[in-house]
N, C-alpha and C positions, 0 to 999 in steps of 0.2 A: 698626816702630819701636814701643815699646811704648806701650799707651793711659796718657793720662794721668789721674791719680785725681780723683774728684768733688770739687767744692769741697765742703765742710761746712760748712751752714748753722747747725746745730743744736749743741748738744753732748751728751756721755756722760759720763757718773757711772755707775761700776762698782762696787756693795758686796761684796766678796769676805771670806771668813773660813770656817771650820770651821763644821758643822753646829751648830745650837744659839748659834750668835753674834749673832743675829738679825738677818739679812737679808733673810729673807721680810717680816716685820712693818715694820722700818725702809722697804723698798724703797717698799710700799703707802703709808705714812704720808708720806714725800717726796713721792711722785708727787702727792697729795693737797695738799701744802702748797704744793710749788712750782707746782703747776699753777693757783694762784691768779691767778699773775700771767705765766704764758706758757705755749704749748702743751709738757706733759710726758704721756710715754708711760712705761709699765712693761715692760722685757723680762726673760723668764726667759732665761739661757744656760747654766744646768745640764742633766743627763740625764734625772734622775728617775727612772733606773734602781734605787737604792737605794728608793725609797719603792715603785716597782711589785716591789721583793722581799718587803719588808716585807708588803705588801697579799696576796702570795700567799703569805704563812706565816701567812695567818688563815684561809685556806681550811681547809674541815673536812677531816678523814683525811688527805690527802695533802700537804696545804699546808707544813706545817714542814718534811718533809721533802725537797719540794720547794726551797723556799727554801734549804735547809742544803746541797742541792746547786748553786742557782746562787751561793751567796754562793761557796760553794770554789773555783768554776772563774771567777768573776770573779777571786778574790783571787791566784789563779794567772796569771791573764791581767796583772795590772798590777804583778806582783814581778818583779822584775829576777833574772836567772838560772832563774826557772822557767821551764817549756816552755808555750806556750799548748794550752789542751787541746781542739784538733780544729777542725776549719773552721767548724763550725755557730756554734761561743762566738763563732767570730773574727768572723766574718759579722752576729753579733747586736751585737757590739761595734761594729763598723764602722755598722752601719745607725743605732745609737744618735748615734753621730758625723756621719751625715748629718741626722739632725733635728735635732742643735744647731746646723751650720751654715746650714740651713734658719731657724731662731730666729735666727740673728746677720744673716743677710741681710735679715730684717723690721729688726731693731734698725739696721743701718749706711744702711738706705733712709729710716728716721725722721729721723737723724741727715742725713743729707743732706738730708733735704727744711725742715729748720729745727725739728724738736722736739726740744726736752732729754729724753734718754731715761737712765733709772734701771734698771740691771740687777740682776740678781741673780745672780750669779756673773760671771765672763770669763773665756773660752777663754787656754791661755796653751800654749809650745810648747819650755817652757825644761826641765819635770820631767814623763815620762812616766808614767800609769798612776796619777798621782796629781793632785786639786787641779785637777781641768778640763782635764789634760793628754792628750796622745792615748794613747788608750787600747790602741794595740796594739805601741807600740815600746818597752816596758819589757822584757816576757819576749822568750823566743826561739821559732824555729817552723824548721824547715827544709821546711816546705810551701811550694813557688814561688807557690801564689795567695794564700795568708796574707802574704809577703813583700811581695805586689805591693798587697795592702789597706792593709798596714800602712806603707807609701813614699806612697799616695796620700792616706791618713789624716794622714801628717806636714806634707805638704805642704798639704793644707786648715787644718791647725791653724796655721802659718807665716804662711799669709795672713789668717786671721783675728786674730791676736795683730798682725800690721804697721798694723791699725786700733787704733792706740792708744785708749783710755779719755781725756779731757780731765782726771779725775781719779779718783783710786783711794783708795777708803773701805775701810781693814782695817780690821775689826771682829776686835780681837785677844781671843781669851777661854780660859780654863784649863780644862781635860778634865773635872776635876771639875764645874765650871759648866756645861759644855756638856751634860753625861750626865744633869744632873739636868734641864735643859730637854728634853734628848732620850733620854729612859731606854731606850727603844728601839734605840737605835746602841750600836754596840762600842765602849767607852771608849779598846780599843787602837788603832783605828781613827782614833779622834777625835784621840787626841794625837801619833798618824804626821801628820795632816794638819797639826796645830799644830805639830809640829817642823818641816813642809816652806813653810808659808808664808809665813814672812818671808824666807825666800831666794828669792823667784817676783819677777822685776822689772818682769814687763807691759811689756815692751819699752820701759822706760825710762820710763814713763808718772806722772805727779805723783802721789804717794800720801800720803795723812794716815793717820796710825793713831788707832785709837782703843780705849781699855781697854772694851770688851763685857762685862766680868764685872760691873760697874755694874748697878744696877736700872735699867729699859729707860726709864723717863721720862728715866734722867739721859745714858744713850747717847744717846737723839736728842736731847736738848740739845745735847749735846757736839758731834753729827755738824751740825747747822742752824748752830752756831756756826761750824764750820769751811767749810761752803759758803756761807754769808755772806762769811767775810773773804775767800772766792776769789771774789766777786762774783755767785754762784750766786743769790742772793735780792737 
């Protein structure tokens, strides 16, 4: 007999959007503001792999070359029709997904205990290789070990996505504005994420769309208004 899901005594609000939409700043401010009236905590549910690659690129001598090579392998891994470039690359992607799972379990536990949790990003199982989806299900491979890892990873993402947020705040931003805020990011990659994000349903979770191209204070004001209307304030 399958185990019954635990009762959720708290609530979960997820901020999603491409890099440069303001997720990190807003999530920190919302934890502070909402924390005045109830137990509120922050949860980061991204991978951090992009930031790691950019930090490697700042290393002297070999840094830029290593970053270029890592970026190329990562792009192939998340591109439909491409071939995953080797077992080591697949293993690294799989490990990052396990790190995300560990972070997700902390978030889930906090919600079940009664906390209001604000997350920066949220895992989804609808689109592989992009926007916090499974990392090994987009590209192809003939390696049985990589296929096994991809299957396990897909199941992990389905399980995470089944735990729906009480509210999704979708921070919508154009590529030019996002790139101005994150000039070290590739503008084509930003545009790809912007094109994909509106199609992700997050398993049918309630969603509010915010124009995040506006000045930060205006965006924050609009988000707070949406949360107030939804009785989170």
